[in-house]
C-alpha positions in Angstrom: -11.7 110.1 112.6 -9.1 108.0 114.7 -5.4 108.3 114.8 -4.3 105.4 111.7 -1.0 104.8 111.0 0.2 105.8 107.7 -0.8 103.1 105.0 2.7 102.4 104.0 3.4 101.4 107.6 0.4 99.1 107.4 1.7 97.8 104.1 5.3 96.9 106.0 3.7 95.4 108.7 1.6 93.1 106.8 4.3 92.4 104.9 6.7 91.6 107.6 4.2 89.2 109.4 3.6 87.4 105.9 7.7 87.1 105.9 7.4 85.5 109.1 4.8 83.3 108.9 6.6 81.9 105.9 9.3 81.4 107.5 7.4 79.4 110.1 5.9 77.3 107.9 9.4 76.6 106.0 11.0 75.9 109.3 8.6 73.5 110.5 9.2 69.7 111.3 7.0 68.4 108.7 6.7 65.2 110.9 5.7 67.4 114.0 1.5 67.3 114.0 0.3 70.7 114.5 -1.7 71.8 117.5 -4.9 71.0 116.5 -4.2 67.4 115.0 -2.4 66.9 118.3 -5.4 67.6 120.5 -7.6 65.4 118.5 -5.1 62.3 119.0 -5.1 63.2 122.8 -9.0 63.2 122.8 -9.1 60.3 120.5 -6.4 58.3 122.6 -8.5 59.3 125.8 -11.9 57.7 124.0 -9.9 54.3 123.8 -8.8 53.9 127.4 
């Protein structure tokens, strides 16, 4: 058996990760395209040239 951290520690880390993700989502500029959309837009623009 491997040395796994205790369950409360895992739950705490998961909760912290979720809080950070929600915080990033809430503070993101709604008009700023995501990385995937930005790459797609660049690809489409490159094809049009």
